[in-house]
C-alpha positions, -999 to +999 in steps of 0.1 A: -474+003-591-477-033-581-466-066-595-466-103-588-435-125-584-431-162-581-412-176-551-383-185-576-382-149-588-383-134-554-353-157-544-334-145-574-341-109-566-329-114-530-297-133-539-286-107-565-294-079-541-273-097-514-245-101-539-245-139-535-252-145-572-230-122-589-196-124-607-164-116-587-160-079-582-135-060-602-110-035-589-086-040-559-095-065-532-099-038-504-121-017-528-144-047-533-147-052-495-155-015-489-181-018-519-197-048-502-200-032-468-215+000-484-239-020-504-252-043-477-252-014-451-237-033-422-216-064-414-225-081-382-196-086-357-196-118-337-172-134-313-177-172-321-145-185-336-153-221-343-143-211-379-134-176-391-155-150-373-188-141-389-178-106-401-148-120-419-169-149-433-197-127-446-173-105-465-154-135-479-187-147-495-189-114-513-152-111-522-132-141-527-100-120-524-110-109-490-086-113-460-091-104-424-066-075-424-090-055-448-114-045-421-086-032-399-073-012-428-108+003-437-113+012-399-078+029-399-085+048-431-118+059-416-139+044-443-159+021-419-168+025-383-182+003-356-216+008-340-250-007-337-272-018-365-297-046-353-266-059-335-228-048-332-216-041-367-192-026-391-210+003-409-200+025-440-185+058-428-205+076-454-237+066-433-223+078-401-250+106-396-276+079-396-262+065-365-270+097-346-307+091-340-299+061-317-272+080-300-293+110-292-322+088-281-299+071-256-285+104-243-321+119-239-334+088-221-358+080-248-340+047-255-325+027-227-291+010-226-283-024-211-260-009-186-272+018-161-251+049-166-226+057-138-221+094-146-193+102-123-174+072-136-182+079-172-168+115-167-136+102-152-132+076-180-138+102-207-114+126-190-086+100-189-090+090-226-089+127-236-055+132-219-039+098-224-053+089-258-070+056-269-075+029-242-089-005-237-111-018-208-080-036-194-063-003-190-086+005-161-076-014-131-104-030-109-100-056-082-137-058-071-165-082-081-176-080-118-212-069-123-244-081-141-252-108-165-221-103-185-198-101-155-182-069-165-161-045-146-175-009-139-150+008-163-161-016-192-197-007-185-189+031-186-168+027-218-198+009-235-223+036-223-199+063-236-197+044-269-234+038-274-240+076-266-215+087-292-189+102-269-164+075-278-158+054-309-137+023-317-105+033-332-091-002-337-092-037-323-063-054-307-066-092-305-102-086-309-104-062-279-120-028-285-097+003-283-118+034-274-111+070-284-128+103-284-153+105-313-138+137-327-103+120-330-118+089-347-140+108-373-124+120-405-126+158-413-151+153-442-176+131-423-211+146-422-221+149-386-255+166-392-283+147-376-309+136-402-344+147-401-371+121-392-381+119-429-345+116-440-339+089-414-371+070-423-364+070-461-328+059-454-338+028-434-363+018-460-340+024-490-309+008-474-328-023-465-343-028-499-311-020-517-294-049-499-323-073-496-343-069-529-378-068-512-390-065-477-420-061-453-424-033-427-416-057-398-385-068-417-372-033-423-376-023-386-362-056-373-346-051-339-345-014-345-362+001-314-389+028-318-387+028-356-420+010-367-441+042-369-414+062-387-409+033-412-446+029-417-449+067-425-419+066-449-433+035-467-466+052-472-449+084-486-426+065-508-453+044-523-474+075-530-444+091-546-438+062-569-404+054-552-415+019-543-434-009-561-457-033-542-451-069-548-472-100-542-452-133-536-475-162-532-500-142-512-473-123-491-471-086-496-437-068-501-422-037-513-391-031-535-372-003-552-384-003-589-349-002-603-341-035-584-366-054-606-341-053-635-320-078-614-346-104-625-332-103-661-298-115-648-295-153-645-282-167-612-246-180-615-251-216-624-240-243-601-226-216-577-222-228-540-218-206-509-210-218-475-227-193-454-221-179-418-251-182-394-249-144-391-248-137-428-270-107-439-290-131-460-299-153-431-303-131-401-341-129-402-351-166-397-389-161-403-381-145-437-359-174-446-387-198-438-411-179-459-390-172-490-365-201-490-385-228-471-355-230-448-361-235-411-329-224-395-319-222-358-282-216-347-277-241-320-247-227-301-271-214-276-290-248-274-278-274-248-256-300-265-280-330-258-308-310-277-289-300-308-300-315-341-274-303-364-245-292-342-229-262-324-222-239-354-239-253-385-232-233-417-261-231-443-252-242-478-266-222-507-265-241-540-282-232-573-302-206-556-315-228-529-306-236-492-299-273-495-279-284-465-261-272-433-226-281-423-214-281-387-177-272-388-148-266-365-113-253-376-085-268-355-059-241-362-031-257-343-034-289-365-045-270-396-075-293-398-111-286-408-135-309-392-170-312-407-187-327-377-220-330-393-232-324-429-270-325-429-290-324-462-325-309-464-352-333-473-357-313-506-323-321-519-325-344-550-290-344-563-264-355-536-238-362-563-241-327-579-238-313-544-207-333-535-190-321-568-200-285-560-186-288-524-154-303-537-149-271-560-156-248-529-139-265-499-104-259-510-108-221-508-129-225-476-101-245-460-075-219-471-098-191-456-098-209-424-061-217-426-065-255-428-049-280-451-066-312-440-102-322-440-123-347-420-160-357-424-174-372-392-212-376-398-238-371-425-276-370-424-288-391-441-262-416-430-261-431-466-246-399-479-214-404-460-197-428-484-206-406-514-192-375-498-161-391-484-153-405-518-157-370-533-137-353-506-109-377-510-101-360-543-095-326-527-057-320-527-042-310-494 
C-alpha cells in the first residue's frame, strides 16, 4: 500500500504523533507523564541548565501539569529507567528487554564503549556496591589525576562501564548525580528480562519510532543506533510485505508509516497553539529531518564559540500553528527569579508578528512559572523592528 501526502499533511501527522498538537491529557498528572514517556519511547537527559533541563522541558510540553519530581517518582516506582537510546535517556520500564541487545553487544565486545574496561577495578566496584548498597562516584576516593577527554576518575569510568553492560542501573539521582545499584535490586519482579530475538528487536525499533514520529525513513529509524541498519532494513522489508506499514511519498521523499497513524490526519491541529521547545525535544533531535519536513535549519549553538553564534547559547525553537516560526535564546536567573529572553529571532517566513506576540503572551506566564521566574526581560530581537512590538505585548504579562 502506498499514498502521497503534502508537506502540510506530513507535518500534521508528525505533530500529532509527537503529542504536540493534542488536547491536554486526562487522568492524574503523573499518569500523563508516564503515558508521554511510553508513547515517545524515550526522553533525552541533558545537563545544560540555562533553563529547566531538557528532560523536564520535553515532558512539560506534553503535560502542562508536569513537575520535576514526577520523573523521580516514576524511577522510584520502577515504571521508568535510565539507559541509552540514541543518547542518555529515561525509558519506559515496559521496554526494558529491548535495552538488552546493546548491553549484550558491549559485554561480547561486538560494540565498543567510550571507556576502556578496567576489569579488576570493575570487579572491586561491583563487590562494594553488592555489600554496601547504592553508591555514587563520589563515594569512591581517588587522589590521582583524572583521565581522558571527560577528566573522569577511574571509579567513575568503571561505574559507567558496568552500567552500560547492564550489571548496574541508576536507582535514583541526588542533585542530578547518578546513584548506582545492582540491576537485580533496581528491577521490579514483574519486568521481562528475556532478550528479544533479532526479528522482535527490529520490529520494535521500527514500530516504536513510527508510533512517536508519524513517518520515517530507514536512516532516521536507525539514527545513532550502532549496528542496527541491516536489521532495520530487513524489518522494514518484512513489515511492508506483511502490510504492517504503508509507503508514503512526501514531495518526492519516500517514508513509511503505520497504517493506523494515518487516521490522525482527520484531526485538526490545535488552532493558534504555541510551544516553546527544548533543543533536545524528540521532535527536533534529527536536524536534517527538520530541514526537509519543516524547512527549519536548526543548530544548537552552545557548542559554537560565542563570537560565531547567530542566535545564542541555548535558543529554543518556537512552534506555532504547526510551523517552526522563531527561536528564543533564554536564560533563567533563578536567584533573581528573572527570565531573560536574550534574543528572539523570527524566521524569514513569519508573516504575522502581532499574532505571534499575542500567542507568546498567552504561553510565557506558564513558561516563566515552569522556570520559577516572576520577571521577564527582552534584550534583543531579529529583525530589530520587532523589539517594540514584542516589548509592548510583553508589558501586559502580569508578574
